[in-house]
C-alpha positions in Angstrom: 141.8 150.2 51.2 143.3 151.0 54.3 143.6 147.1 56.7 144.5 147.2 60.6 146.1 144.2 61.2 146.0 143.0 64.3 148.4 139.9 65.9 150.5 140.1 62.9 153.1 138.3 65.4 151.0 135.1 65.1 150.6 131.7 63.1 147.7 133.5 60.8 148.8 137.2 61.3 151.9 136.6 60.2 150.7 135.5 56.4 148.0 138.2 56.4 150.8 140.4 56.3 152.2 139.2 53.4 148.9 138.2 51.6 147.2 141.5 52.4 150.1 144.1 51.1 148.5 143.7 47.5 144.9 145.3 48.4 146.3 148.7 50.1 147.9 150.1 52.9 148.4 147.4 56.2 149.0 148.6 59.4 150.4 146.4 62.1 149.9 146.0 65.8 150.5 143.7 68.2 151.8 142.8 72.1 153.4 144.5 73.5 152.5 148.0 71.5 148.8 147.0 72.3 148.0 145.0 74.8 145.1 143.4 74.1 144.2 142.3 77.6 143.1 146.1 78.1 140.6 146.1 75.5 139.3 149.7 76.5 142.7 151.0 74.7 141.5 149.9 71.5 139.1 152.3 70.3 141.9 155.1 69.9 144.1 152.6 67.9 141.6 152.4 65.6 140.1 155.9 65.3 143.5 156.6 64.7 144.5 155.0 62.3 140.5 155.1 60.7 140.9 151.8 58.7 138.2 150.7 56.4 138.9 146.9 57.5 140.1 145.4 60.8 141.5 142.3 60.7 141.8 140.7 64.0 144.0 137.5 64.4 144.8 138.1 68.1 143.9 135.9 70.5 145.1 134.6 73.6 145.5 130.4 72.2 147.1 129.2 76.0 144.1 126.7 76.0 145.3 125.1 78.8 146.8 128.0 80.6 143.7 129.7 80.2 141.9 128.0 82.5 144.2 129.1 84.9 143.9 132.8 83.8 139.9 132.8 82.6 140.0 136.6 83.0 142.9 137.9 81.2 141.5 135.1 78.2 137.9 137.0 78.8 139.3 139.9 78.1 141.6 138.8 74.7 139.1 136.5 73.5 135.5 137.9 74.5 135.9 141.5 75.5 138.2 142.8 72.6 136.8 141.8 69.7 133.5 143.3 70.9 135.4 146.3 71.7 136.6 146.4 68.1 132.9 146.1 66.5 132.1 148.6 68.1 134.9 150.7 67.2 134.5 149.8 63.8 131.1 150.5 63.5 131.5 153.9 64.7 134.3 154.5 62.1 132.7 152.9 59.5 134.8 150.3 58.7 134.3 146.3 58.4 135.6 143.7 61.2 137.1 140.0 60.0 137.3 138.3 63.4 139.0 134.6 63.9 137.6 132.4 65.7 138.0 128.0 66.3 136.5 124.8 66.3 136.8 124.8 70.2 133.3 126.4 70.6 132.0 123.0 69.9 132.1 120.4 72.8 132.8 117.2 69.5 129.9 115.3 70.8 128.0 115.5 67.4 130.0 112.9 65.6 130.2 114.3 62.2 131.2 118.1 60.8 129.7 121.2 62.7 128.1 123.8 60.3 127.4 127.2 61.3 123.8 126.5 62.3 125.0 124.0 65.0 125.0 125.4 68.5 128.2 126.1 70.1 129.1 124.0 73.6 132.2 124.8 74.6 134.7 122.3 76.8 137.3 124.9 77.8 137.7 128.8 79.2 139.7 128.9 75.7 136.4 127.5 73.6 133.8 130.2 75.8 135.6 133.3 75.7 136.0 132.6 72.2 132.7 131.8 71.6 131.8 135.2 73.7 133.8 136.9 71.8 132.0 136.0 68.5 128.4 136.7 70.0 129.8 140.2 71.2 131.1 140.7 67.1 127.2 139.7 65.9 125.8 142.2 68.9 127.7 145.1 67.9 126.4 144.7 63.9 127.5 146.4 61.1 129.9 145.1 58.8 131.5 141.8 60.2 132.8 138.6 58.9 133.8 135.4 61.4 135.7 132.8 60.3 135.7 129.8 62.3 138.7 127.7 61.4 140.7 124.6 62.9 143.9 123.4 63.8 145.9 125.9 62.6 149.6 125.4 61.6 152.6 127.3 60.3 156.3 126.2 60.0 157.7 129.4 60.7 155.8 129.4 64.1 155.2 126.9 67.1 152.9 124.7 66.2 151.5 120.9 66.2 153.6 120.2 62.6 156.8 121.8 64.2 156.3 119.8 67.4 156.0 116.5 65.5 159.0 116.8 63.3 161.0 117.7 66.8 159.8 115.0 68.3 160.5 112.5 65.6 164.0 113.6 65.3 164.4 113.3 69.6 162.9 110.2 70.1 162.7 106.8 68.7 158.7 106.1 69.3 156.0 109.1 68.9 152.7 108.6 70.4 150.0 110.5 69.9 146.1 110.4 70.3 143.6 108.9 67.4 140.3 109.9 68.7 140.6 113.8 68.5 139.2 114.6 64.9 139.5 118.0 63.1 140.6 119.6 59.5 144.1 120.8 60.0 144.5 124.1 58.6 147.8 125.7 57.0 148.1 129.4 58.4 149.2 130.5 55.0 145.9 129.3 53.1 143.4 130.2 55.5 145.7 133.9 55.1 145.3 133.6 51.4 141.5 132.8 51.5 140.9 135.9 53.6 142.7 138.2 51.5 140.8 136.7 48.7 137.6 137.6 50.3 138.9 141.1 50.9 139.7 141.6 47.3 136.3 140.7 45.9 135.1 143.4 48.1 137.5 145.7 47.3 136.8 145.2 43.3 133.3 145.8 43.8 133.8 149.5 44.3 132.7 149.6 47.9 134.2 147.3 50.6 132.4 148.4 53.7 128.6 147.6 51.5 129.5 144.2 49.9 131.0 143.0 53.3 127.8 144.3 55.4 125.8 142.1 52.3 127.9 139.2 53.1 128.1 139.9 57.1 127.9 136.8 59.0 129.5 133.7 60.4 131.2 131.4 58.3 133.4 128.0 58.4 137.0 127.9 56.8 139.0 125.1 57.2 141.0 122.4 55.7 138.8 120.6 53.3 138.3 116.8 55.3 139.3 115.6 58.6 141.7 113.5 60.2 143.0 112.4 63.5 146.0 113.7 65.0 147.3 110.6 65.1 146.9 110.2 61.2 148.3 114.1 60.4 151.6 113.2 62.4 151.8 110.2 60.5 151.7 112.4 57.0 154.0 114.8 58.7 156.6 112.1 59.3 156.2 110.7 56.1 156.4 113.9 54.1 159.5 115.5 56.0 161.5 116.3 53.2 164.6 115.3 55.6 163.7 112.1 56.8 167.0 111.6 57.1 167.4 113.4 60.4 164.7 111.6 62.1 165.3 108.8 64.7 161.7 107.9 65.3 160.7 104.2 63.8 157.1 104.4 65.3 154.1 106.3 65.6 151.8 104.6 67.9 147.8 105.7 68.5 147.1 106.4 72.0 143.7 107.9 73.9 143.1 111.3 75.3 143.0 110.3 78.3 146.3 108.9 78.5 148.0 112.9 78.7 145.4 114.6 81.3 145.5 118.3 80.4 143.7 121.2 82.2 141.8 122.1 79.8 139.0 119.3 77.6 139.3 119.1 74.1 136.5 118.4 71.6 137.2 114.6 70.3 135.3 115.5 67.1 135.3 119.4 65.6 135.5 119.3 62.1 133.9 122.2 60.5 131.8 121.9 57.1 132.7 124.4 54.8 129.9 124.7 52.1 128.6 128.1 53.5 131.9 130.2 52.9 132.3 127.8 49.6 128.6 129.0 47.9 129.3 132.8 49.4 132.6 133.8 48.3 133.5 131.1 45.8 136.6 130.0 47.2 137.8 127.1 49.0 140.6 125.3 50.8 142.4 122.1 49.6 142.0 119.4 50.8 144.0 118.9 54.0 147.1 116.6 52.9 147.4 118.2 50.1 148.0 121.9 51.9 150.0 119.6 54.5 152.3 118.3 51.5 152.5 122.1 50.0 153.6 123.7 53.6 156.3 120.7 53.7 157.5 121.4 50.4 157.2 125.4 50.3 158.6 125.4 54.0 161.2 123.0 54.7 161.9 121.9 51.5 
């Protein structure tokens, strides 16, 4: 299997580069070699590589900056996935695309399913939803995986920020009214690679994937607030002796105004993914413990 991995410098892409390796040849591309803000250049890349699978882990993820750069965010998050989906169809490849819980407004008050209608609050969420729709409209073999609160200890993430804050401050204040399912990038990459391994084992990967094409939620099981998450990060820190923080205090989102609005409850129901592929991610707290042991221990 030849796989074209886009966005290998990011949290998920970096992990996918490792987890995809046993499946065949992995060709990587990322900015600045490939400018995703110029999606018209992507078909030539796809034609040159001629992959069986394209995994798009590239995205414009600067949520607040997107409010002042909507056209750049739209080219990367909405237009580029549509171009990739059409290019994949032209060369007979399958497309795996990663999306976000920020397509929802958080008002449901319960975990979102794939049947729930998105209502983004931000330019980032809106452009990611447009990207989903562009992939679906292109047809062919595609899988869209919505995930939430992705983190890695190897890249900038909420987990790394909390560890830094705990080493620099006596008191931390973290919002308690934003709730979702933290997702370790390594486990997300492993789950995606396990799906592609099933496709490869079928003997006709593209047909297998096309039979299962669609939108799936894939995130850490369960949910927590950012405050609860921060408390667990500090508790599980294997180098607690380096911490200055003696207290973590809950706060409200309104106390920390940002250019982009965030959904307050955006946990994802992952049952469809589990039923379709026979795979799951562990509870978020268990995954966090594994991440801290594996990357900091």
